[in-house]
C-alpha positions, 0 to 999 in steps of 0.5 A: 671662776671668780663668781664660783669663788664668790658663791662658795665664800658667801655660802660657807660664811653664811652657813658657818654663822647661821647653823651653829647659832640658836635662831634668835635675833639677839644671838645673831647680833652678837655673833655678827659683831664679832664676825665683822671685827674679825674680818677687819682685824684679819685683813689688816693683819694679813697685810702686815704679815705680807709687808714683813715678809712673814708668809710662812708664819701667816696661818699660825699668826692668824690662828693666834689672832682670831683665838685671842680676839674671840677670848676677849670678845667672850669676856666682853659678852660675859660683862654685857650679856652673860646669858648670851655668852653662856648660850653661845658657848663655843659657837662664838668661835665659828664666825672666825671660820667665816672671817678666814674664808672671806679674808683669805680663801676668797682673796683674788689679789692684794691691793692697797690696805685701804682698798682691801679693808673697804672691800672686805668690810663691804663683803662682811656687811653683805654677809651680815645683812643676809644672816640677820634676815635669816635670824629674824625669820627663824626667831619670828617664824620658829619661836613667835618672838623677837629677841633683843639685847639689853644690859645684862639680859635679853628682852623678849617680845612675844608676837601674836598667837596666830604665828605659833598656830602654824605647826610647820613654821617651827621647822625654821627654828631647827638646823635642817630648816635653817640649812634649807632656807639659807641655801634657797635664799642665798641662791635667789639672792646670788641669782638676782645679783648676777642678773643685776650685774649682767643688766648693767653690763649690757646697758654699758 
């Protein structure tokens, strides 16, 4: 059951980040920074709510927290890279869904603040690593470019023309293409992780 919860949390978190965001590396970077920050703050806030015995108000408080953090982060993006802020639009709110899934819905038990924070940061980094690989693949295969953030702009590196000559590769830039490659890649990753853990257990 625990493994099923992990698979659901990983899949839901990744899809909530990858699908609504344009398949460019630069947008993935900005969205994943917001995701990690939200996971950290939501984890700390959940512990504070538990210590203050305010569980009945938890959902409302966390909703206010993620909304406020997202608004502040959007203002930060407007100052750092206005084009990214304009392109992402309301999609910038969706990493908050992934953060809630990772910090609340997938929580098995409460430990110390330090242990939970370290655990959730590690999980968010795993999700972020997987997502950034997906953004890289979509950017390179779908558009034939590498996009990076620079001050108040986006730097576009155009790759050799032969990458664009494969018509099927542009499919990865679409939402259905992103869905298929994300689900298949995540399935392979989780299976590999499961086999690795089973191998370690058998050796012990």
